[in-house]
N, C-alpha and C positions, 0 to 999 in steps of 0.2 A: 636303352640302346648303347652299345659300347662304341669306343672310338673307331674301331675297325669298320663297323657298319656306317658310321658317320662319314668316314673317309671314302668308303665305297660310293655312297650316295652323292656326296659333294663333288667327287671326281666326275660325275655325270651331269653336273649343273651347266655344262657348256652348251647351252641351247640358244636358238634364235627365238626371241619372244616379241610379240606385238603388244604394245600398251596403248590403250585408247581412253581418253577421258578429259577431265577438267584439269588443265595444267595451270599452275599458279606460281607466283613469286612469294616466298616466305622471307620476311624481313624481321630482324630482331634488333631492337634499339636498347642498349644496356647503359645503365647509369646508377649513381648513388642517390639516396634520398636522405636529406638531413632536415627538411622542414616541410611545412604545408603552405599552400598558396594563401596570401592575405585576401585575395579576391574570392576564394572559395575554401574555407577552412578545412573542409573534409577532403580536399584534393591535394595529394602529395606532389611535390615538385621533383622531377627527375633531372638530375644534372648529367647531361650527356657525356658518355665516356667513349663508346664505340658502337658500330653498327655492322651487322653481317647480313648477307642475302644468299639465299639458296633456292634450288628448285623445290617446289611443293606440290601437293596433290598428286596427279598422275605422274608428274615429273619426279617426285620423290619415290614413287613405286618403281619407275624406270631406273633411277639411280641405285636403289637397293638391289634390284635384279642384277645390275651390272657389277656392283661390288661383291655380291655373293657368288659370282662366277659365271653369269650368262655370257655367251659368246658375243651376241649382238642383240641390242634392244632397240626396236623401232618405236619411237614415241610420236603418237599422233594426237593432235588437239588443236586448239585455237589460241592465238595471242592477238593483241591489238596493235595498231600502228601508233604506238605511244612509247613513252620512256620505259614503262614496265616491260613492253615487248622487246625493246632494245636491250634492256638489262637481262632478260631471259636469254636472248641470243648470245650475249657476252658470256654468260655462265655456261651455255652449251659449248661455245667455242673453246672455253678454258678446259672443259672436261675432255681428257684424252682417253677416257674409258670406253665402255661398250655401248653407251647410249648414242643412237643416231637420231638427231633432231629432224623430224619431218613435220614440224608445226606449220599449220596454215595461218594466214594473217587475214584479219578482217578490219576494215576501217570503221565498222559500225559496232565494234565491241571493245570494251576496256580490257586490258590484261588484268586478271585477278591478282591483286596484291593484298596479302595479309601482313600487317605490321604490328608486331607485339612489342610492348614497352615493358622491360623486365628490370627488376631491382638487382643490381650487381651483387648486393650484399647477401641476399638469401635466395635468389633465383625466382622470386615470386612474380608472376605475370600481373601487371597492374592494369593493363588496358590493351585491347586489340582494335585496330582500325582496319576496316575492309573497304577496298575500292574495287568495284567489279561491275560487270554487266550480267544480270541474271535473266536470261530468256532462252527459250529453245532456239537452236540453229534454224535459220530460214532455209528455204528450199535450195537456194544456190550454195549456201555454206554446207548443207548436208551432202549435196552432190559432190562437192570437192573432197570432203572427208571420206565419203563412201568409196569414191574411186581409189583413194589411197589405201583404204582397208583391203579392197579387192586386189589391189596391186601387190601388197606385201604378204597377204595371208597364205599364199601357196608355199612360202619358204620358211614359215615359222613352225615351232613345235607347240606353241600355246599362245593364247590371247588373254590378256588381263584388262579388265574394264574397271576404271577408277572413277566412280560417280561422286561428285561433290555438289550436285544439284545446282550447277551453274548454267546448264542448258546444252552442253555438248552431248551428253548421254540422253538420247530420246528413245521412244518406243521403236521407231524405225531402225535406229542403230542397233538396239538389242536384238531385234528380229533378224537383222543382217548377220551379226556375229554368231548368234546361236545357230542359224541355218548353215553358215560356213563351218562351224564346229562340228555339226552333225554330219554334213556331207563329206567333209575331209577328215573326220575322226581327229579333230584338233580340240584338246580340252580348253574350255573357256571358264575363266575365274572372274567372278564379279564382286567388287566391293561396292555395295549399294548405298543409297542414301534414303530418301523418303518416299519415292514414287516408283512406278513402272514395275512393281513386283510380279505382275501377271505375265511378264514377257521373258521369264527366265527358263522356260521349258528346255530340258535336255542339257543345260550347261553343267560343267563339272562341279562347280562350287559357287555358292552364294554365302558371303561372310558379313552379316550385319552385327552390330553390337546389340546389347540387350534391349536398350530403349528402342532402337530401330526395329527390332524383331516384334516387340509388342505393338508398336505403331503400325507396322505393316498389316497386322491383322485387326486393327481397330480395337485393341484390348488395353485395359488399364494396366499399368506396370504392377507386377505382383499378383495379378488376378488369376494366374494359373502357374503351375510349376514350370521350370525351365524345360523339363522333359516333355510335358504336354505342349509347351510353346514350340519346341523344336519339331515335334511330330506334325503339328498343324502347319508350320511354315514349310516343311518339306513337301507336304501334300499340296499346299497352296501354290508354291513356286514351280513345282514339278522339276526341280533341279535334281541332279544325281546325289548331291550332298549339300547340307547346310551346316555351317559352323557359326555358333553364336559366341562372340567374344564377351567376356564378363569381367574385365578389369583384373582386380586382385584375385578373383576366383578362377581365373584361367579361361579355358575354352571348352565348349561342348559341341561334339560332332553328332550329326544325325544323318543316317542313310537308311535305305530300306532294310538293310541287314544288321546294322549295329548302331549303338549309341556309346560314345567314348567321351570321357571328361579327363582333363589334365590340368595341373596347376602350373603356373609360371615359375621360372627360375627366380628364387628370391634375390632381389637386388635393391640398391638404393635408387629411388626414383628422383632424377634430376629434372627431366622434362619429358612429357608424354607426347609432344608434337611429332606427328608422323609415325608413331610406333605401329599403328594399324597397317600402314603401307609396308613397313618392314616385315610384319607378320605375313601379309599376303604374298610378298615376294618369296619368302622362304617356303610357304605352303605350295605355291605354284611350281617353283623349281624342284622341290622334293617330289611332288607327284609326277612331274615330267620325267624325273630320274628313276621312277619306279618304287618310291616309298609307299608303305602302307599309310592309311590315314593317321594311325597312332604315331608312326614315325614322323610324318609330316608335321603333325601338331607339336611334337617334342622339339623339332628343329625350329618351328615358328616361335614357340615359347622362349627358346634360348635366344633367338635373334632379337625379338622384341625386348627381352630382358636386358640385353646389351644396349639396345637403342635408347631405352628410357634412362639409362645411366649417363647419357651424354646431354650436353646442352644444345638446344636448337633442333631443327629437323634433321636428324642424324641418319647416316648410313652405317651398315654393318658389313664387314668384310669376311670373306671365307677364312682368312687367317685368324681373325678374332674368334670365329666360331670354333675352329679346330683347337685353338689355344684354350678356350673355355672348356671344351670337352677334355682336353689334356689335364686341366686342373681338377676336373670332376673325377677323373678316373686315375689320377696320379697315385 
């Protein structure tokens, strides 16, 4: 794809998008390691240097949609009445971009916080601490969220569902968004986790990684080829398309009419945190802009390649994408 076509597609990224799913706070604690603990000789001691916090999960999907050029991104999910929820609100308030915070609050849920402890010297992740409530939304919580989905869906060009298996994405929610998508001809893009695969009928895209794809079908990893796996998953989910992300081996697309594979842009990997969110944002916006699946995958590969070259849960801008294509075709 040449730069002119990239410009044409990205100039049409200015869409309104609804993002629904598990919103979380990603924290990164950086420091140096010079010794091991005398209490536990195999445990390195991290000398604190600095800490950063950013939107993660569905929040990172929303951020990437905004930085790639979406006009407005409505972010729906749940946060707790706790310090993590307040930190999320502060991050939202600081963001002057396209993301419109529509988070619901629940006194019965903890805000999901993932804290990664990282060696400043070599970027190695030493430990991750998770604080979270993992349970399906109760009836009252679902009612509040479903009302918001119905309120905003008439004005958007697409819906992205980011499932991190914390309980916001339920079978009822998936049935609701797939029905809205079919009735209003709105493409629905789903980043799935471990469950609910039988509720994806008619959605535009389901994007699991390789392990998730095997697990969805109850298969042992490597027990069949990626081509066989994709065909089986397409039939099982009844989605319009399935893309299986395969790390360093790129992505593989499966539809009723075609199978396409692509390799990612070679880049130095600094941190893979949130790269899947970046890829989904690029895929969704590209398809909404009229890209073919091959074009959408190329843009997603480029975007995620830029993201993994950054530290932390990173976003990618439209300017970075165009500059990258400028370098490629200089």
